[in-house]
C-alpha positions as CSV (number, residue, x, y, z in Angstrom):
1,M,217.6,-70.0,92.7
2,K,219.9,-68.2,90.3
3,S,217.8,-69.1,87.4
4,I,214.7,-67.7,89.1
5,V,216.5,-64.5,89.8
6,L,217.7,-64.3,86.2
7,K,214.2,-64.8,84.8
8,I,212.8,-62.1,87.1
9,S,215.5,-59.7,86.0
10,V,214.8,-60.4,82.4
11,L,211.1,-59.9,82.8
12,F,211.7,-56.7,84.7
13,C,214.0,-55.3,82.0
14,L,211.4,-56.2,79.3
15,F,208.7,-54.5,81.3
16,I,210.8,-51.3,81.7
17,S,211.7,-51.3,78.1
18,Y,208.1,-51.8,77.0
19,S,206.9,-49.0,79.3
20,A,209.6,-46.7,78.0
21,Y,208.7,-47.5,74.4
22,S,205.0,-46.9,75.1
23,E,205.7,-43.6,76.7
24,E,208.1,-42.4,74.0
25,R,206.1,-43.6,71.0
26,K,204.1,-40.9,69.2
27,Y,201.1,-41.4,67.0
28,T,200.1,-39.4,63.9
29,Y,196.9,-37.5,64.6
30,Y,194.8,-35.3,62.2
31,I,192.3,-32.6,63.0
32,E,190.4,-30.1,60.8
33,W,188.0,-27.2,61.3
34,N,185.8,-24.8,59.3
35,E,187.7,-22.2,57.4
36,V,187.6,-18.6,58.7
37,K,187.3,-16.0,55.9
38,G,190.0,-13.3,55.8
39,N,192.4,-15.2,58.1
40,N,196.2,-15.1,57.9
41,G,196.6,-18.6,59.2
42,Y,195.7,-20.4,62.4
43,K,197.2,-21.3,65.7
44,V,196.5,-24.6,67.4
45,E,197.1,-25.3,71.1
46,V,197.0,-28.8,72.6
47,R,197.0,-29.7,76.3
48,K,196.5,-32.8,78.4
49,I,193.2,-33.1,80.2
50,S,195.0,-34.3,83.4
51,N,197.3,-31.3,83.3
52,P,195.6,-28.4,81.6
53,E,198.1,-25.8,82.8
54,I,200.8,-27.1,80.4
55,L,200.6,-27.1,76.6
56,V,202.0,-30.2,75.0
57,A,201.8,-28.8,71.5
58,E,201.6,-25.3,69.9
59,E,201.5,-25.2,66.1
60,K,200.8,-22.6,63.4
61,T,199.3,-23.5,60.0
62,V,198.0,-21.7,56.9
63,T,195.3,-24.4,56.2
64,S,192.2,-25.3,58.1
65,S,193.7,-28.7,59.2
66,L,196.8,-30.0,61.0
67,E,198.5,-33.4,61.2
68,F,200.9,-33.8,64.1
69,L,202.7,-36.4,66.3
70,I,201.6,-36.9,69.9
71,P,201.9,-39.7,72.5
72,A,198.9,-41.8,73.6
73,G,196.6,-40.1,76.0
74,E,193.5,-37.8,76.5
75,Y,193.9,-34.3,75.2
76,E,192.1,-31.1,74.4
77,F,192.8,-28.6,71.6
78,R,191.6,-25.1,70.6
79,I,192.1,-23.0,67.5
80,S,192.4,-19.3,66.8
81,A,192.5,-17.5,63.4
82,L,195.5,-15.1,63.1
83,N,195.0,-11.4,62.3
84,R,197.1,-9.5,59.9
85,F,199.8,-9.1,62.6
86,G,200.0,-12.8,63.1
87,K,198.3,-12.7,66.5
88,P,195.4,-14.8,67.7
89,S,192.1,-13.0,67.3
90,S,189.8,-15.1,69.5
91,W,190.0,-18.7,70.6
92,S,187.5,-21.5,70.1
93,Q,186.2,-23.7,72.9
94,W,188.5,-26.6,74.0
95,S,187.6,-29.8,72.2
96,S,188.6,-33.1,73.7
97,F,190.1,-36.1,71.8
98,Q,191.8,-39.4,72.7
99,V,194.9,-40.8,71.1
100,E,195.2,-44.6,71.1
101,Q,196.6,-45.3,67.6
102,D,197.5,-43.5,64.4
103,K,194.7,-41.5,62.8
104,P,196.3,-39.8,59.8
105,K,194.4,-37.6,57.2
106,S,193.8,-40.6,55.0
107,V,191.9,-42.4,57.7
108,V,189.8,-39.4,58.5
109,E,188.9,-38.8,54.8
110,A,187.9,-42.4,54.4
111,E,185.6,-42.2,57.5
112,K,184.0,-39.0,56.2
113,K,183.2,-40.7,52.8
114,L,181.6,-43.6,54.6
115,T,179.6,-41.4,56.9
116,A,178.4,-39.2,54.0
117,A,177.3,-42.2,52.0
118,G,175.6,-43.9,55.0
119,V,177.7,-47.0,54.3
120,S,178.8,-49.7,56.8
121,T,181.6,-52.2,56.2
122,W,179.6,-55.4,56.0
123,K,179.4,-57.6,52.9
124,I,176.4,-59.2,51.3
125,W,176.3,-62.6,49.5
126,V,174.2,-62.9,46.3
127,P,173.6,-66.5,45.2
128,G,175.6,-67.3,42.0
129,L,177.8,-64.2,42.3
130,L,180.9,-63.2,44.2
131,P,180.6,-61.5,47.6
132,I,179.6,-57.8,47.0
133,E,181.0,-55.3,49.4
134,R,178.3,-52.9,50.6
135,K,179.2,-49.5,49.1
136,E,175.8,-48.3,48.3
137,Y,172.7,-49.6,50.2
138,I,170.4,-48.8,47.3
139,K,172.4,-51.0,44.8
140,A,172.4,-53.9,47.3
141,S,168.6,-53.5,47.7
142,L,168.0,-53.5,44.0
143,I,170.1,-56.7,43.6
144,F,168.0,-58.4,46.3
145,L,164.8,-57.1,44.7
146,W,165.8,-58.4,41.3
147,F,166.6,-61.9,42.5
148,G,163.4,-61.9,44.6
149,A,161.4,-61.0,41.5
150,L,163.0,-63.8,39.6
151,A,162.3,-66.3,42.4
152,V,158.6,-65.2,42.4
153,A,158.3,-65.5,38.6
154,G,159.9,-68.9,38.6
155,N,157.6,-70.2,41.3
156,A,154.5,-68.9,39.4
157,E,155.6,-70.7,36.2
158,R,156.1,-73.9,38.2
159,V,152.7,-73.7,39.8
160,A,151.0,-72.9,36.4
161,G,152.8,-75.9,34.9
162,N,151.7,-78.2,37.6
163,S,148.1,-77.0,37.3
164,F,148.1,-77.6,33.6
165,A,149.5,-81.0,33.9
166,Q,146.8,-82.0,36.4
167,S,144.0,-80.4,34.5
168,A,141.3,-82.5,32.7
169,T,141.8,-80.4,29.5
170,N,145.3,-82.0,29.3
171,D,143.8,-85.5,28.7
172,P,144.8,-87.0,25.2
173,A,141.2,-87.9,24.4
174,F,139.9,-84.5,25.2
175,L,142.7,-82.9,23.1
176,T,141.8,-85.1,20.1
177,L,138.1,-84.2,20.4
178,V,139.0,-80.5,20.5
179,S,141.2,-80.9,17.3
180,F,138.3,-82.5,15.4
181,M,135.9,-79.8,16.5
182,R,138.3,-77.1,15.4
183,L,138.8,-78.8,12.0
184,Y,135.0,-79.1,11.5
185,R,134.6,-75.4,12.4
186,Y,137.3,-74.3,10.0
187,R,135.7,-76.5,7.2
188,S,132.3,-74.9,7.8
189,I,133.7,-71.4,7.7
190,F,135.6,-72.3,4.5
191,F,132.4,-73.6,2.7
192,S,130.3,-70.6,3.8
193,K,133.0,-68.2,2.5
194,E,133.0,-70.1,-0.8
195,M,129.2,-69.9,-1.1
196,E,129.3,-66.2,-0.4
197,I,132.0,-65.6,-3.0
198,K,129.9,-67.5,-5.6
199,K,126.8,-65.5,-4.7
200,N,128.6,-62.2,-5.0
201,T,130.2,-63.3,-8.3
202,K,126.7,-63.8,-9.8
203,G,125.8,-60.2,-9.1
204,I,128.8,-58.7,-10.9
205,K,127.8,-56.6,-13.9
206,I,130.2,-56.4,-16.8
207,I,130.7,-53.0,-18.3
208,R,131.6,-53.0,-22.0
C-alpha cells in the first residue's frame, strides 16, 4: 500500500513539475512588417486571444522586425509607426499567430527563401548518382530529361542493331557478291577514265 502511495506521489510531483515548466518556458518568436517611410521607430503590442484586455508584451524597435520571447499559446499583435514625438500615429489591424515552438529569424528567412523559389524539401534519386536535394525544380527536370533522352537513344541503337543483324543484307554470301560488284564497277570506271585520258592526250597541240 505504501509503495502505491509513493508511486502516485512521485507521478503527481512529476506532473506538477512538467506543468510548471511548460507554463514558464518561453519560445523565441520573430515577426516582421513593411517599412513605413519617415518613421521614428515602431511600437508593437501583443495580447492573448483568450484575454484581449491585457497586453502580454509591449515593445519598441527602430527596425521593421522584432524577435521576442513568449510562452506557448494563441496571440494577436498590432504595430504602429512612431511620430517625431515618439508617439504611435495609427495602429494596424490585429494579426493572430500561434506559438508552439521556437520560430527565430533564421527559420523565417529560410522559409521565405523556399517559398520564393517554389521549392519543397523532398529529394530525388538519379540512377548512378548520389541523391540530389531538390533546390530548383528546373534543374531536376533537366536531369530527368537528359537521362530520358539517353535511354531513348540507347533503345533506338539497340533496335537498329537487331534489325541489321536479322536483315538478309547481312548474309555473308550477299556481302561477298556486293564486294565483287563494287570491285567490277571501280575497275570499269578506272578503264574508262584511262581511255578518256588517252583520247584527250592525242588532241594536245605542242606550241614551239
